N, C-alpha and C positions, 0 to 999 in steps of 0.2 A: 332625565335630569338627576344629577348627583345630589348628595347631601349639601345643605347650605354651607357656604363659604364664609370665612371671616373677612378675607381680602381677595379681591380679584384684580390682577395687575394686567393692564393692556400694554403690550410691547415688550419684546425680549432683547432690547439694546442694553447698553451698560447700566442705565438707570433701572430697567426692569429686572435685570439679573441681580443687581445689588439689593433691590427691594425683596426679591424672592428669597435670597440667602438670609436676609435679616428677618423676614417673616418666619422662616423655618426655625431660626434661633429663638424667636419669640414664642414659638409654639402655636402659631396661627395656622388654621386650615386655609391654605392659599392656593391659587392657581394662576399661572401666567398664560395669557392668550396672545399669540403672535400670528398675524395674517401672512407673513412671509417666513423667513428663516431666522435663526438666532443671529443677532447683530446684523440685521438685514441692511441697514443703512451703510455700514462699513463694507458689506459684501458688494455694494454697488459702486464702491470706489474703483478707480482705474486699476487694472491688473498690474501687479508689481509696484504699485505706488508706495513710496516711503512716507510715513505719516509725518505731520508737522510737529508733533509733540514727542517728548521724551518718555521712556517707559514709566517713570514715576507719576506721570499725568494720565496714564491710560490703564494701568494695571489694576486688577481687582484687589490684590494685596501687595504690600511692599516686597519687592524682590522676586515676584512671581513671573514677571514678563522678562525674558532673557533673549533679546534680539541679537542677531549676529553683528550688527553695527550699532552705532549710537542711537538711532531711531528705528522702530520696528516697521516692517512692511505691512501692507494690507493683509497678506497671508499669515504672517506671524501673529498679528493682533487677532484675526479671526480664530486661529487655532487656540490662542490664549483664552478667549471668551468661551469657545465651545468646550474646552477641557475644564473650565471652571464649572460649567453646567454639569458635565459628566462626573467630575470629582465630588461635587456637592449633591449630586442626584436631585437637581431642582425639578420641580413639577412644571413643565412647560409643554403646551400644545402648540406646535407650529402648523402653518397652513390652515389656521382657523381664525376667521375674521369676525370681529364684533360688528353686527349690523344694526343693533338697536339696544337701548338701555331704558328701562322704565323704573321710575321711583315708586317704591311700595310704601305708601302711607308716610309716617314720620321717620321711619328708619328702614333701610334696606333697599335693594335694587334687584330687578330681574334683568338679566343680560342675555340677549339673543345673539347667537352666532350663525354662521352658515352651516354648522353641524349640530348644535345642541343648544340647551338653555340652562342657565345657572341662576341661583339666588345667592346674593352676597350682602354682607353687612356694610362693607366699604369697597370703594373702587379707587384704584390709583391709575391714572393715565400716565404712562411712560412712553408715549409715542414719539417717533422721530419727527424731524422737521423737513423731510424731503418728499412729502406726499404730493405736493403740487409745485412742479418747477414753474418759475415765473416765465412769462411769455412776452414777446415783443408786440404781439397783436398787430401784425402787419400782413399784407397780402403775400401768400406763398409760404407762410410759416408751417402749414400743414403738409407741405410736400414731403415725400419719403426721405429726401436727402437732408432734412432738417432734424437735428437731434437735440434733446435737452439734457442728455446724460452722456458723459464720455467714459468709455471702457478701455479701449486700446487703439493705437495708431496704425496697426499693420494692414488694415484694409485700404489705406489711403495713400500708399506709396506712389509717388509721381502724379498725384492728383492735387487739384487746387482746393485747399481747405481754408475756411474762414471760421475763426473763433471770435465770438462776441462776449465781452465781459471784462471786469476789472479786478476780480479777486484772485486768490491763489488757485482755485480750481480752473479758471479760464487760462491763467498764465501757465499752469502746469500742462494743460491740454495742448496749448500752442507749442510749448517746449517739446513735449513728447512727439507731436506730429512733425515738427521741424527736424528734430534729431533723427527721426526714422524715415526721412525722405519725402514727406509731403511738402508741396509748395504752399507754405502757410502764411496767412495774414491774420494778425491780431487786431481787431477793432476795439479800441479802448478810449474812454474819456481821458482828457488831459490830466484832470485832477487825480485820477487813479494811476496813470502812468508816471506822474511826477511825485507821487506820494512815497516818502521814505520812512514814515513814522509807523513802527509796528503797532503802537497803541491805537492808531487810526486806521487799521486794516491794511497796511501796506503789504505787498508781496513779501513772503519770507525770503531771506537773503540767499538760501540755498536753491531757490527757484529763480530769483531775479538775476543772480550772477551768471548762470549758464544761459539764461534767456537773453541777456545783453550780449553774450558772446555770439549767439545765433544771429542776432540783429547785425552786429559788427561784421560778421562773416558774409552777410548778404543772403542768408538762407531763410531768414524770417523777416517779414514786412510788418511794420506797425503803422496803423492808420488811426490818427486821432479824430474821432468821429463825433457828430452831433446826434444823429439818429440813423437807424437802418430803415430804409424806405420800403423795399420789397425784395422778395426772393423769387427768382425765375428758375427754369430748369437748368440753365447753363451759366447763370450769373446772379450777382446780388447788387442792388443799387443802394447806395448810402449817401448821406450828406456829411461832408467833412466839417470840422470845427470852424472852418473859414466860410462855410455856407455853400461850398461847391458840390455839385452832384458828381459822384464817382461810381462807375460801373466796374465791378470786380469779377473776372471770370471765375467760375466756381463749380465744384463737383459735390461738396459736402459742407454743411453749416452746423456748428455747435453753438447753441445759445446757452451760455452758462452764466446767468445773471442772478442766481440764487433760487431758493425754493421756500415754500411755506408748509407748515403743518396742517393737517386736516382737523379742524376744530368743530366739524359738523355735529358729532355726538355730544360734545361738551355743550354746544349752544342749544341743542334740542333738550338737554337736561336743565337748561336755564342758567348755565354758568356765564357770568359776565366776562367780557373781554375788553382789552384796551390796546392802543397802539404802542408797541415797544420800540426799541431803538431801530430794529431792522424790519419787524413785521408785527402782525397782530398776535397777542398772547393772552392767555386766560388771566383773570384777576385772582389773586390768592393771598392768604396770610403768609407773610415772609418768615414767620417762625414755624408754622405747622404745615405750610403748603396746601392747606385746605381751601377750597374755593368757597364762593358764597352759597353753594349748595351743600348742605351738611352731608358728610360722608364721602364727598368726591374730592380727591387729592390729585395733584399734578407734580411731575418731576421730570427733569431731563432737558434736552436741547431746545424745546419749544417754550421754555420759561425764561426768566431773567438769568438763571444759572445755566448758561449755554455751554460751558466747557465740559468735556467728558469727565474730568476729575470731579467737578461739581455734581454732575449727573450720578456719579458713583457715591459721592459722600452724602448727598441730601437724603436719599432713602434710608441710610443707616441712622440718620437723625430723626426722621419723621415716622418711620414704621414702628419704632417702639412707642411713640406717642399714640399711634393708631391702636396698638395693642392695649395700651393703658386705657384709652377711651372705651374700648370694648369691655375691659374688665370691670369698669365702673358703671357700665350701662345697665340700668334695671332690667332684670330678666335675661341677661346675657348668660351664655354658658360659661363655665369655669375654664379658663385657658391655662395651659401648662405653664 
């Protein structure tokens, strides 16, 4: 076990990287623990995907992200975050998962990982929101052909592919599959298909426009459904919005209906949660992002501040507050 830390940050996504850089500037003895890789959530995006956001909404510093086109690809953004870590020489342990956190008296925590143990004065959760893909909970969903993550279309050329979902991820997967030769069906609720309001979660226009072209050309089938009934080895049965039973020949299914963060460690610490707009989130002070458990903070996509830009900006505001609280804490060491 190393010397006691001022701040232990869980997660090396944009929020965790921003927190680490700010902690270094504040003179804190900090460490980032990441169970996967740097920017692991983004690494799980489809290969070659163009991001929905412009560089100014994603970059760690203004003008630092310079994509070849208007919006960066998955690979360009990953490289940007990785080089930010290298250039700033941030202290990050990857492939190290936090498995338990114990509160030590009135102040401080003992953090157990799959490799080591740490003592820290403060903990900042900067975890992603893709730990638990949402499921349909239907017969056959555990078959090998059913996936809850889409990476690339090339294994499914001339095969029957079904995509279930109404957001950008599902629409994009259906588009990629159709464009690359899969016989693709998109199962979507009518309200999602007819939604054109970006503020209400409508598909981005640069996804919707080519998607409509695929439909018009007869290469992509759209089924307005009520519910998916079951998945079998060679077919999927669903109920259309009109209440009719429909059997669709099928080789592969992508269930892309969203995902949730893993709040297990937070709950075990006694952190209160509430139902947010899309999913369950921790309760926290909107000014400091501290939870009801003293010394436990949250930031990133699993809070109300869901956008990447907010995930980067929030730690730059709250980590100095954490440093200030440590400086004024009786018996604390003198921080640089």
